[in-house]
N, C-alpha and C positions, 0 to 999 in steps of 0.2 A: 652296446648300454652302455651307458655313464653311470654310476650309483654317486650321487654327493649326499655319501653316509659317513659315520664313522659309527654305525652303530650295528655291533654285534650281531642282536638278532635282523634286521634288516637283510645285513651282506648272509647271514647263514639262510635265508626265506629263500633269495633270488637262486642261489644256489640249489637250492635243493629243491625248483626247480628245471634244473637243468641248461642255467644259463653262469657264465664267466663273465661277471662285470670291471668294467673301469671302475677302480675305488678310488675318488678325488675326497675327499672331508673336504666341507665347507667351513668355514672359519669367520661366523658373523655373530653379532651382536645378537641374543636373540630376543630383547625386549621387546615388546608390543605396546601398544600405544593405550592409556588409560581405557577401559569401560569398554574395550571394545569386544564383541561373542566371541565366545569358542571356538564356532565355525571360521569368523575371517580370520582369526588367529592362529590359525593352524594353517590357514592359507595363504597369509602374510609369512608365516615362517618360512614356510615351503616352496615357495616363489622365493623369497632371500637368498635362501640356500640355492635354490635356482642359478637364480641370476651370477650369484657370485661363482660356482665352479664352470657354470657356462664361458664365463672369461678366460679361465684356467683352459678350459677345454680347444676354444679355439687358440690359446697362443699355441696350443701344444696339436695342433692341425687335426682335431677330433671334429672335423665339419661335413665330413663325405657318409650322411646316411644313421649317422648316430641318434641315439636316443640318448636325451639325457633324464632323470627321474632324481624329485629331492622328494621328502616329505618330513611332517613334521607330527607329534601325537602327544597329547593333554588328557589330562583326566580332567573332567569337572562331579566335585560334589556337591547338591544341592546348585549354585551361584558361583561356588570357588572353586576358579581355577586351580590346582593342586600339582604342582611342578617335581622335580626330582626330590630329594632328601637330600637334604647336608649338610646332617648329621645323626648319629644314634634317636636321638633325643626327638628330633622330626619325625623321623622314619616310625619311631613307636606312638609317635602324636598321630600321626595319620591315617596308620593302620587299626588306629583306636577307634576313633573317625568313622570308618569304614565299616568299624564291625557291626555285622548282621542290616545293612544297607547296601542300597542300590545307586552303582554310581554310573554316569557316560564317559569315555572315550570317544576322541574326537579326534582322527589323523587328516591331514592336508596334506598332499600332493600335488605335484608339479611338474607335467611333463615340455621339454624343452625338443626344439632341433638345431645343437649349436649353428650361431651362424646364418638363420632362415629366418628369426619372425617366428618362427611357430612356436606360442605359449597354448598351455592349455593346465588348468588350475580347478582341482575340485575335493572335494571331503565327504568323511563318511563318518557314521556315527552308529558306536554299538554301546548297549548298558550291561553296565555287569553287578551282578547280584552275589554280594558275601553272603556266606555261613556266620555263627557266631563262634567266638572259638576265644579262648581264653587269654588274659595278658600274659602269660605263660609261654604262652604259645606264640605271641605278639617277640616276644625279648629272644625266643629261643628264635626265629625267623632275623632280626634285626642284630642279631649280634655274626651275621652270613654274611656276605660280598655280597651278597643278591641283589639286596633291594634300593643300590645308591646310585645305579647311574637309570635309571627310570621312571618315568611319571606316575604318582604315586603310589611310589615303591614298597612294587612285587612287578612278579614277570609271571602273566596266565599260563608259560609253557615251565617253570622252572616247578619249586617245590610247594610256593603258594598255591596253583593250582585245585589244590584236593581245599581247601576253604573255597571256590569258588563254587556257587550251587547253579548257577547258570548265564550263558549268557544270550541275549538278543542281540542278532547282528552277528557279522562277520568276525569270528574268534582273530583272523588272519590280521583287524581294524585294528583290537585289541594289540597285537605283537607290533605293529608298528605300519602293516603297509596290507592296503583292505585288496588284497590278489586280485578276486575275484572281477571285482568295479575295474582296476586297473588293466586290464586284461580287456576288460569292455571297451572302454577308453581309447586305448590302441589303437581296437577295431574298428567303431566308430568312426576316427581318423585317422583314418587308411596310414596308419602304423600297423604294419602285421606281424601279428604275433602268431609263432607255432612253438607248444611245448620246447625248450627246447634253444629258440633261437627265436632276436629282434631282431628285425631285416629292413 
């Protein structure tokens, strides 16, 4: 399996499933066209990442039965896409906005077989409900390193998890890879999966 990602969360999740993927980080411009719908945006970026890494995989000779997976995650509050915070003020403003509110998390996934022309792209969405919290609690959190490489400025599996009231949908999707849906897509399209192996 080839994972087109530099995300520590996606890498950890895959390894926790008993897999030992080849990691090839994509180096792509993540700008999306203006006014694009969130579910289209994440599929667009996941496919873009996967195609970039496919060319590297082919150069390296990874074309014999390899499965390449890429993903992209965004947070949407009301109709605004919220990316990774750029600095302390941005992280603070983001979490202040989401306080006591519901937002949606979209993850797009692309599955390729390098050199074969096989392509499958899909997305999953979850709704995340935050509890109310204080300005002081936001400040304590954004003074850590945790918020700054994550869409929405938080990690559901990190210390911010205590401020999450509930999640409607796949928790893995919020972390960055909808594992249950991915397994189904693999099995539905003749890419066999078993816990610990992708064949």
